[in-house]
N, C-alpha and C positions, 0 to 999 in steps of 0.2 A: 407236335408237341413242344418244339422249342418255343414258339410264340406263347403258349400258356405258360410255360415254366417262366419265361422273362416276364410276361405280364404280371404273374403273381408277385414276383419279385419287387416289380415296378410299383404295384399297389403298396406293397409292404413298406416300401422307401417312402411313399407318399403319406402314409399314416404317421410318419414321424413328427412329433409335435403334437399342439393342440389344433386339430383339423376340421374344417368344416366340410359339409356334403359336397359343394360344389367342387372342392379340390379333389375328392376322392371320386366324383362322378366319371372323369375320363379313363382312369386305369381300371375301374370296375366294368365299365362298358367295353374296353377292350379285351379283358379278360374273359367275358361273358361270350363277346362274339368269337373269339378263339376257340372256346369250349364247342360252341356250336359249328365251327369249322371241321374240327378234328371229327365231331360226331357224323357230320356228313360225309368226311372223307371215308371213315370207316364203313358207312352205310353202303356207299356206293363204289368205293375204288379198292377197297381192302380186299386182298386176295381169298379172304375167307369171309366174306360179305354174308353171306347165308347163315354163317354161325353168329354173327354179330348182330344180325336183324332178329334171329330167334332168340336173342336175350330179353327183346322188348315184346315177344309174344306171350299171351296169357298161357299159364301162369308166368308171368315175366321174372328175370332175375332180379332180386331187389337191390342189387348194385346200381342199376342203370337208373334208378328213380331218380337220383340227384342229377342224372343229366338231363331228363325230362324236367325238372325244377329248373334247370338253367335255361332250357328251351323256352319255358314259359316267361321268364325273366327276360330274354331276348326280345320276344313279342311285344311284351309289357313296354320295353325300352322303346319302340317304334312310335309309342305314343307319348315320347318326351318324359316320360316317369323315371324317376331315379329313386328306386327303393331302399337305399342305404342310407343310414344317418348315425352320425357319432353318438357314442354311448357315454355320457360326461360320468357315470358312475363308474366306468372301467377304463378311464384314461390313467395310465401308469406312469409314475415319476417321482422324482425327489432328487435331492441333492445326491449325486455320483450315480443315479440311474437313468438319467434321461427321460423323456416323455414320448409317449405314443399313445394315438387314440384308436381304441378298438371300438368299429362300428358294426352295426347290426342290421340284418335284413328287417325292413318293414313291412306293414299290412299293405296290400293293393288297394288302392281306392276303389269302391264298387262300380263307379262310373267309367273307370278305365277297363275294368274286367269285362262289363257289359259290352264293351265294342269290340271285343276279341271274337275271333271265329270260334265256334263250337269245339273245334278240335283242340284248339288251345286252351280254351275255358276248361277242358276236361284235365288240364295239366297242373290246375292249381292245387290240387290236393297234394301234389308232390311238393310244390313250393312251399305249402304250409307245413308239411312234415319235415322237410329236409333243410330249409332256408329260414323261413320265419322266425325272428327273434335270435337267430344264431351269428355268432360271430363271423365275419366275412372271410377273413384269411382261411380259417379251418374250414370253410365249405368249398374254397377254391383247391385247396389240398387235398380235400376228399374227393373231388372232380378227377384230379391229376391222378389221383391213386387208383381210380377206376379205369382210367385208360391204360396205366401201367399194368394192372392186373390182366385185363383182358388182352392187350397188345404190347408186351414188354420191350419189343424192338422198336416202339415209336418213340421211347424216351430218348431225348437228345442229353448227350454225356459229355464231360470234359475229358482230357486225356488220360486223367488218373481215375476214370470210370465213374465219378460222382456225377449225379444230374447237374447240368448247367443250370446256375442260378441259385443253387440250394447248397447247404442248408440256409435257410433265412437267417439271420443275424439274432443271437441270444438277446433277450430283454432281460435284466436282472429282475428277479422276483416274479417271473412269469413261467408257467410250466406250459402253456399252449403249444402245440407240435410245432416244428421248425422244417419238416421234410414230409413230402407225400408218402414215403413208406413207413414212417414212424406211427407205431401203433398209439392208440389213445391210452391203453391200459399202462400203467407205469412199469409193473414187473415186466411185461411183455415189450415195452419199449427197452428196457435194460439188456433184455435177451437179444433183441433186434440189434442193437449197438454192438454187443459182444460178438455176434456173428458176422458183421459187415466188417469191411477194412476202416481204419480211423479216418477222420477227414485229414486234409492235407497232403502235402506231396511226399513228406519223409519225416522221420522223428530222430532226434540226436539225443541219445541217452547220457546224462550227466551225473548218474549214481543210483544208489540203491539205499533204502531205510528198512530197518528191522521194525517192525510193528508187532502188535500182541496178535494181530491176525495173520501175520506172515510177512514174507518179504515184499517190497513195493519198489518196482523200478520207475524212476521218474526222469524226466528231460524236458526238452521243447520240441512242439511241432513246428515245421517249416512249410509255408506255402510259397513256393519259389524261392526267393533270397531271405525271406523275412519270417520271424517267430513272432506270435502274439499271445501265446498262451502256453502254460506248460501241460505236462500230461503225467498220470500216475497210473501204472498198471501192474498186474500181478505178473510173476515170470510166465505163467501159463497163457495169460492173454497175449503178451510179447511174441510168444512161439506160435500162438494161433494166428495171429496177424501176420506174421513172416510167413506162415504156410499159404496165406491168401495171396502173397506175393507186395505186402507192403513193407518198404525198406525202413529199417532200424539201422542207426550207425551209432559209433562212438567216436566223438571227435572232440577237440579243444574249442569251445565256444568262447572263451575268454580272449583267446589271440586271434580268433578268425570272425568275430563280428563286432559290431559297434551300435551305439544308440542311436537311432533317428528320432529326432524330436516330431517331425510332423511327415506322415507319407500319406499322399493323396491316391484314392481309389475311386473307382465308378460309383461305389454308393456313399461315399462321404470322406472323410478325413480321418486317419487313424491317429491316436496319442502315440507316445514314444514307443518303438518297436526294437527287438534286436535284428539287424540286418546284417548278412554276409555279402562282402564285396564281391566273392566269387560264388560260383554255384556250389552247394553243400557238399556234392559229391567229389569236389574237388580237395576238399580239406578233412575228409573223413576217410576211414578205409572201407574195406569191403561190407555189405550189408551183413548183419549178424543173425542168425536164426535162434541162438540160445543165449539169453543174458546173463552177464557175470553176477552172481549173488553171494550173499555170506555176511562178512563183516560190512558195516555200514561204509559207503564211500561216496565221495563226491569231488567232480572237477570243477564245478562252477556253484558259488555261493556256499553256505553251511548246510548241514543237514538239518539244524534247527529252522532256518529260512524255508526250507522244501517241506518240513513237517507241518510249518504254520500254513503253507499252501494246501496241503494235503488235507488238513483237518476240515476245509470246507465241503469236501466231499464226505465227511463222516456222517454217519446216520443221526447223530443227535444235533447237526446242523440244519436250520430250518430250509435253508435251500440247496440242500444236498443233491437232489435230483437235477435241478437246473444246471449245477455247476458241473456235476459229471458229464451230462450231455453237451454242454457248452465245449468242454474239454475234448470229449472222445470225437465229436462232429467237427471240432475246429470251427465253431460257429461265434466266435467272440467278435464283438463289435460294438463301439461305442454309439449311442444314439444322441445325436446332438441337437 
């Protein structure tokens, strides 16, 4: 699964900017091949291979249809056909947003389909149903989700429990999924985010706002030494996260962090970020399980500053869902 996870992330990075089909071909072929490898492993080496194989028997489990669709793609690829093409109508970008090319699966030429074995030809119905015309990244995520549902232990995870290579990085203005576990329905996605640990390694609380809907705890999410995005949670959500083992701290961000103008990362280059010289745990107290609320207070910037950031998650803001997800998953990253 690690190869599938990292190849999805590799494809996503390659789609940055205005990209032609040739640039996308290699990461697409890599991910398709890895999906088939895992499929073969589960069929042959999985301790419960009989159960796995039974999912493909009639009446088959509908979840495995997308795996059969990718099996068809893999065999088509042996004829040097690359069925993915950029969709110019869905290239997202603009000043401050960055650009990304959203490619889609294309029709398979009839002369190529005719050269396939009959068993492979029978799989085309799954290609037409689950891939044809659909955006590529979401189909890769769907395949990874099926493997996770069938064999949860196959997922490769980072030390904090998050999937390796996920979440994918937030694209301003885009609601498409960023994680294999993320439901497609927006309400279900919000519930999913609330039930899992937030992204990042830890959070440092910087204060509390009193809003008409109730108290809001705010601060910064840290990945390692650096914080790229704020967070806003209800006290109840903080308590729920702490119960899951996610660490919240209260510390002096002003005296223990500094701005870094450019920070290089595997996926590109981050713009300015707040970074700590020492590990966060060295300048904060013990993790808290119940945040301090009541009167408004802040240890970093002003309440009005934080209130302006919180407004981006408000129901009347057009991009509220994407902003909420970006901050909850710690999925912010500039698309250069």
